[in-house]
Every structure is written in structure tokens, then in C-alpha cells.
C-alpha positions, 0 to 999 in steps of 0.5 A: 075437570073431565077427560074428554078424549084419550089417545096414545101419542109418540113423543120425542126420541129421548134416547137419540137426544130429542126429548120433548120439553116438559111443563105447562104451556099453551097452544099459541097458534093453529094451522092446517096443511103445514110443512114442518121443516126441521132444518131451521133448528140445525142439521141434526133436525133434517126433516121436511114433512107435511102435517094436516094439523099443527098446534105449537105450544113451545118454540118449535115443539107442538102437537101434530098428526104423523100418519104419513110416516108413523103407523103406531103410537104409544108404547116404549118405542118412542125412546129410540124411534120417537119424534124430534121433540114434537107430540105425534098424534094419530090423525083422528086425535089431531083432528079432534084436538084441533077442532076442540082447542082454542089458541091459549088452551093449556098443554101439560107435557109430563112424563 
């Protein structure tokens, strides 16, 4: 019932047709040094990126660091310059959540 960490994030580029799914989910896996390959989801998801921390919570949606390609997080730029649906996190945030959260930890994604 207490906030233990706060951080800006960048979610899906809704204006480009890549909204982040909303609802109550759970982290169902955790991995480090993982390649995310969007091509498995169709040509419009043509990306292949390395992330240090990967925590999926619904299908191909998950939380992960995005420091290799994103220098700022939060704010209104997500609408056209956001992710392909994942929750992009600063590296320190991803590292904290990865070490703190267990598989099964609830994830509530809301607007």
C-alpha cells in the first residue's frame, strides 16, 4: 500500500497505432540481456533491440529499459514517438523493478 519508487516512463505510440494494453496483469517472466524482435508480430513491428531487463506482463507487452535509443521519458511525446506498445523505462528504473519484483507481481497499466 506504499509507493516505493517513482519514475517517468514512455508507453505506446497511440497516435501511430501502437497503444499499450491497459488493465491489471502480472509479470509472467523475467530475463536479462534479451533481444526483443518485433518482426514476429508483423511487418509494422520491424525492430530488433537489445534490452538489459525484460519483464513481460501480457503477450508481447512488457516493461524494459530503453536507454540505448531513448534519452528522455515521460511527457506527451509518447503519443507519436512512443514505443510499439511496451512500457519503456530508464535503465535505473528497469534495474530496480527487475530486482524488486517477482514473477507474479501485479502490473496495473492505466491512462
